[in-house]
C-alpha positions in Angstrom: -48.2 -106.9 5.7 -47.9 -107.4 1.9 -47.9 -111.0 0.5 -48.1 -112.7 -2.8 -51.3 -114.8 -2.7 -52.3 -117.4 -5.3 -56.0 -117.9 -5.4 -56.4 -120.2 -8.4 -54.3 -121.4 -11.4 -52.9 -118.3 -13.1 -54.6 -116.0 -10.7 -52.6 -114.1 -8.1 -52.2 -110.7 -6.5 -50.2 -108.9 -3.9 -52.6 -108.4 -1.0 -52.5 -106.9 2.5 -52.8 -109.8 4.9 -52.5 -110.2 8.7 -48.9 -110.2 9.9 -47.7 -113.2 11.8 -47.3 -113.3 15.6 -44.6 -115.3 17.3 -46.2 -117.9 19.5 -44.4 -120.3 21.8 -41.4 -121.9 20.1 -41.7 -119.7 17.0 -40.1 -116.7 15.6 -41.1 -114.0 13.0 -38.5 -113.3 10.3 -38.4 -110.1 8.2 -37.8 -111.5 4.8 -34.9 -110.1 2.7 -34.8 -112.5 -0.2 -36.8 -115.4 -1.6 -36.0 -117.7 -4.5 -38.7 -118.7 -7.0 -38.7 -122.5 -7.5 -40.1 -124.8 -10.2 -42.5 -126.0 -7.5 -43.9 -122.5 -7.2 -44.3 -122.4 -11.0 -46.3 -125.7 -10.8 -48.6 -124.3 -8.2 -49.1 -121.2 -10.3 -50.2 -123.4 -13.3 -52.1 -125.8 -11.2 -49.9 -128.8 -12.1 -48.3 -129.4 -8.7 -49.2 -133.0 -7.5 -50.0 -131.8 -4.0 -53.1 -130.1 -5.3 -54.6 -133.3 -6.6 -53.2 -135.4 -3.6 -55.0 -133.1 -1.2 -51.8 -131.9 0.5 -52.3 -128.3 -0.7 -55.2 -126.1 -1.8 -55.9 -122.5 -2.9 -55.4 -119.9 -1.7 -51.7 -120.4 -1.4 -48.8 -118.3 0.0 -45.7 -119.6 -1.8 -42.0 -119.3 -1.1 -39.7 -121.9 0.5 -36.2 -120.6 -0.4 -35.6 -117.6 1.8 -33.5 -115.6 4.2 -34.1 -112.7 6.5 -33.7 -111.2 10.0 -35.4 -112.4 13.1 -37.6 -109.6 14.4 -39.7 -111.3 17.1 -39.5 -114.4 19.3 -42.1 -116.3 21.1 -42.1 -117.8 24.6 -39.4 -120.4 25.1 -37.2 -119.0 22.4 -33.8 -117.4 23.1 -34.2 -113.6 22.9 -30.6 -113.5 21.8 -31.8 -114.5 18.3 -33.4 -111.1 17.8 -31.6 -109.3 15.0 -29.8 -112.4 13.7 -29.8 -113.3 10.0 -31.2 -116.7 9.2 -32.6 -119.2 6.8 -34.5 -122.3 7.7 -35.7 -125.8 6.9 -38.7 -126.1 4.6 -39.7 -129.4 6.1 -41.6 -129.2 9.4 -42.3 -132.6 10.9 -44.7 -133.4 13.7 -41.8 -134.0 16.0 -43.3 -137.1 17.7 -43.6 -139.9 15.1 -41.1 -142.7 14.5 -39.7 -140.9 11.4 -39.2 -137.6 13.2 -37.6 -139.3 16.1 -35.2 -141.3 13.8 -34.0 -138.2 12.0 -36.3 -138.3 9.0 -38.7 -135.5 9.7 -38.5 -134.5 6.0 -40.6 -137.6 5.2 -43.0 -137.4 8.2 -46.5 -138.2 7.0 -47.9 -135.2 8.9 -45.3 -132.7 8.0 -46.0 -129.2 6.8 -43.7 -127.7 4.2 -43.3 -123.9 4.3 -45.1 -122.4 1.3 -45.8 -125.8 -0.1 -47.7 -128.3 2.1 -50.6 -128.2 4.6 -51.1 -124.5 4.3 -48.0 -123.2 6.1 -47.7 -119.6 4.7 -44.6 -119.1 2.6 -41.9 -116.4 2.4 -43.2 -114.5 -0.6 -44.3 -111.9 1.9 -42.8 -109.2 4.1 -42.7 -111.6 7.1 -42.6 -115.3 7.8 -43.5 -117.4 10.8 -41.0 -120.2 11.5 -40.4 -122.7 14.3 -37.2 -121.8 16.1 -36.1 -125.4 15.7 -36.1 -125.0 11.9 -33.7 -122.1 11.9 -30.2 -122.1 10.4 -28.3 -118.9 11.2 -26.3 -117.2 8.5 -22.8 -115.8 8.9 -22.0 -112.4 7.5 -20.0 -114.0 4.7 -23.2 -115.4 3.3 -25.1 -112.5 1.8 -28.9 -112.4 1.1 -28.5 -113.7 -2.5 -26.6 -116.8 -1.3 -28.8 -117.1 1.8 -31.9 -117.6 -0.3 -30.0 -120.3 -2.2 -29.2 -122.4 0.8 -32.4 -124.5 0.4 -31.8 -125.5 -3.2 -28.1 -125.9 -2.3 -29.0 -128.4 0.4 -31.0 -130.5 -2.1 -28.1 -130.4 -4.5 -25.5 -131.3 -1.9 -27.6 -134.2 -0.7 -27.7 -135.5 -4.3 -23.9 -135.2 -4.7 -23.4 -137.0 -1.4 -25.8 -139.8 -2.5 -23.7 -140.2 -5.7 -20.8 -141.4 -3.5 -18.2 -139.5 -5.5 -14.5 -139.9 -4.7 -11.9 -137.3 -6.0 -11.4 -138.0 -9.7 -14.7 -139.8 -10.3 -16.6 -138.8 -13.4 -20.2 -137.6 -12.9 -22.9 -136.8 -15.4 -25.6 -134.4 -14.2 -28.7 -134.3 -16.4 -30.4 -130.9 -16.2 -28.4 -127.6 -16.1 -31.1 -125.8 -14.1 -30.6 -124.5 -10.5 -30.4 -127.9 -8.8 -28.2 -129.4 -11.6 -25.8 -126.5 -11.6 -25.6 -126.4 -7.8 -24.9 -130.1 -7.8 -22.2 -129.6 -10.4 -20.6 -126.9 -8.2 -20.6 -129.1 -5.2 -19.3 -132.1 -7.1 -16.5 -130.1 -8.5 -15.6 -128.8 -5.1 -15.4 -132.4 -4.0 -12.8 -133.1 -6.7 -15.0 -134.9 -9.3 -14.8 -134.6 -13.0 -18.1 -132.9 -13.8 -20.2 -133.1 -17.0 -23.7 -131.7 -17.7 -26.3 -132.9 -20.1 -29.0 -130.4 -21.3 -31.2 -129.5 -24.2 -31.4 -125.8 -24.9 -28.6 -123.7 -26.5 -28.9 -121.0 -23.8 -28.8 -123.3 -20.8 -25.8 -125.2 -22.2 -24.0 -122.0 -22.9 -24.6 -120.8 -19.4 -23.4 -124.1 -17.9 -20.3 -123.9 -20.1 -19.4 -120.5 -18.6 -18.6 -122.2 -15.3 -15.7 -124.2 -16.9 -17.0 -127.7 -16.2 -15.2 -130.6 -17.8 -18.0 -131.2 -20.3 -21.4 -129.8 -21.4 -23.3 -131.9 -23.8 -26.6 -132.4 -25.6 -28.1 -135.9 -26.2 -26.7 -135.9 -29.7 -23.1 -135.4 -28.8 -22.8 -137.1 -25.4 -19.6 -139.1 -25.4 -19.5 -142.8 -24.5 -17.5 -142.4 -21.2 -17.5 -144.4 -18.0 -19.8 -142.5 -15.7 -19.2 -143.3 -12.0 -22.5 -141.6 -11.1 -25.4 -140.1 -13.0 -27.6 -137.5 -11.3 -31.0 -136.8 -12.9 -32.1 -133.2 -12.0 -34.7 -132.9 -14.7 -38.5 -133.4 -15.0 -38.1 -135.5 -18.2 -39.9 -138.9 -18.1 -37.3 -140.7 -20.2 -34.2 -139.6 -18.3 -34.5 -141.9 -15.2 -34.1 -144.9 -17.6 -31.3 -143.1 -19.5 -29.4 -142.6 -16.2 -29.5 -146.3 -15.4 -28.4 -147.1 -19.0 -25.4 -144.9 -18.8 -24.0 -145.4 -15.3 -21.2 -147.8 -14.7 -22.0 -151.2 -13.2 -21.6 -151.2 -9.4 -22.0 -147.4 -9.3 -24.8 -145.0 -8.4 -27.8 -143.2 -10.0 -29.4 -140.3 -8.1 -32.9 -139.1 -8.8 -33.7 -135.6 -7.5 -35.9 -134.3 -10.4 -39.6 -135.1 -10.5 -41.5 -135.7 -13.8 -45.0 -134.5 -14.2 -46.2 -138.0 -15.0 -44.8 -141.5 -14.1 -41.5 -142.5 -15.5 -40.1 -146.0 -15.5 -36.8 -147.9 -15.2 -36.1 -151.6 -15.9 -35.4 -153.1 -12.5 -33.7 -156.0 -14.3 -31.0 -153.6 -15.4 -30.7 -152.2 -11.9 -30.1 -155.7 -10.5 -27.9 -157.1 -13.3 -25.7 -154.0 -13.2 -25.5 -154.0 -9.4 -26.4 -150.3 -9.4 -27.5 -148.3 -6.3 -30.4 -146.0 -7.0 -31.2 -143.1 -4.6 -34.1 -140.7 -4.4 -33.6 -137.3 -2.8 -36.4 -135.3 -1.2 -35.7 -132.0 0.6 -32.6 -130.2 1.8 -32.9 -130.8 5.6 -29.8 -132.9 6.1 -27.7 -130.7 3.8 -28.5 -127.2 5.0 -25.7 -126.7 7.6 -23.0 -128.0 5.2 -24.3 -125.9 2.4 -24.1 -122.7 4.6 -20.5 -123.7 5.5 -19.6 -124.2 1.8 -21.1 -120.8 0.8 -19.4 -119.1 3.8 -15.9 -120.4 3.0 -16.2 -119.7 -0.7 -15.8 -123.3 -1.9 -19.1 -123.0 -3.6 -20.5 -119.6 -4.9 -24.2 -120.0 -6.0 -24.8 -116.3 -6.7 -24.0 -116.3 -10.5 -27.1 -118.5 -10.9 -29.4 -115.6 -10.1 -30.8 -113.9 -13.3 -32.5 -111.0 -11.5 -34.2 -109.8 -8.3 -37.6 -108.3 -8.4 -40.3 -107.1 -6.1 -43.6 -108.9 -5.2 -45.5 -106.8 -7.7 -43.6 -108.2 -10.7 -43.9 -111.8 -9.8 -47.2 -112.6 -11.6 -45.7 -111.4 -14.9 -42.6 -113.5 -14.3 -44.8 -116.6 -13.7 -46.5 -115.9 -16.9 -43.2 -116.0 -18.7 -42.2 -112.3 -19.0 -38.5 -112.0 -18.1 -37.6 -109.1 -15.8 -35.9 -106.2 -17.4 -32.1 -106.7 -17.6 -32.4 -110.4 -16.6 -29.2 -112.3 -17.0 -28.7 -115.9 -18.3 -29.0 -117.7 -14.9 -31.9 -120.0 -14.1 -32.9 -118.5 -10.7 -35.2 -115.6 -10.1 -35.3 -114.0 -6.6 -37.7 -111.6 -4.9 -37.1 -108.9 -2.4 -40.5 -108.3 -0.7 -39.3 -105.0 0.6 -39.2 -103.5 -2.9 -42.1 -101.4 -4.1 
């Protein structure tokens, strides 16, 4: 099968590789759509922390936001799954440790992450091997575009839930990228008053097109009472800003990860009686995200700027936008395209 293989920073090619075989407890999925994530871009440039921490190494097969159709099942897997459309959990815990057994497989020390950690081949290929236990089946009302946005949606939904928003609460979301915009959509569907904070004219204009209650830059951000602040950026100064702006007794949520250490003043955290929550992974939010996409309460599809084939991906990583790309932040790949 064809797969996008990254062999070193800024060095990648579409290669013919061995197709996966469904062993016991596993399935093979024919991939229909894959989202390209900021994590993938960091692997492409060599800046992803897992490379220096030893959790990942080249060559790499990227792709952890995906959907497709189950084409083969291994021993012990229900054959009725054949032909079903699905997405799945990126986080694959060992299944036996204390964390896995207490519902926290996404932070298992021994976990693999599809297309990210411990060499599990990703979905930027024609087929993907997945444990059947990681599958989340898709209803027909969730098309391929939305299906490949379930994983980032699950992250965003978890961030919104961690913010503890009640209807009418005012939330400030820093970063109008994919996660920030999805968080804004989920927060609005929960009845919150939603504001976004960004930097570039283009991203702010795109965010404004959704009709949120406010879209601001740092220079014109109003002094309002923020019941929650969600940091969905990679900026080192924004974790402290989030704590400065949130109302006492309320919540800050950190889902963005900076490329180098950022700091907050823990005295402010204590004296303001603020709850700070970190979010890693979509695992606990996948099923609810699928349900929200299926019933139309959240439509993520306008975030997709373009869909390309595997052969155009290296140019996209190098910064060349696909022909006809729209203003959205998310690029998707259809590995079937030639």
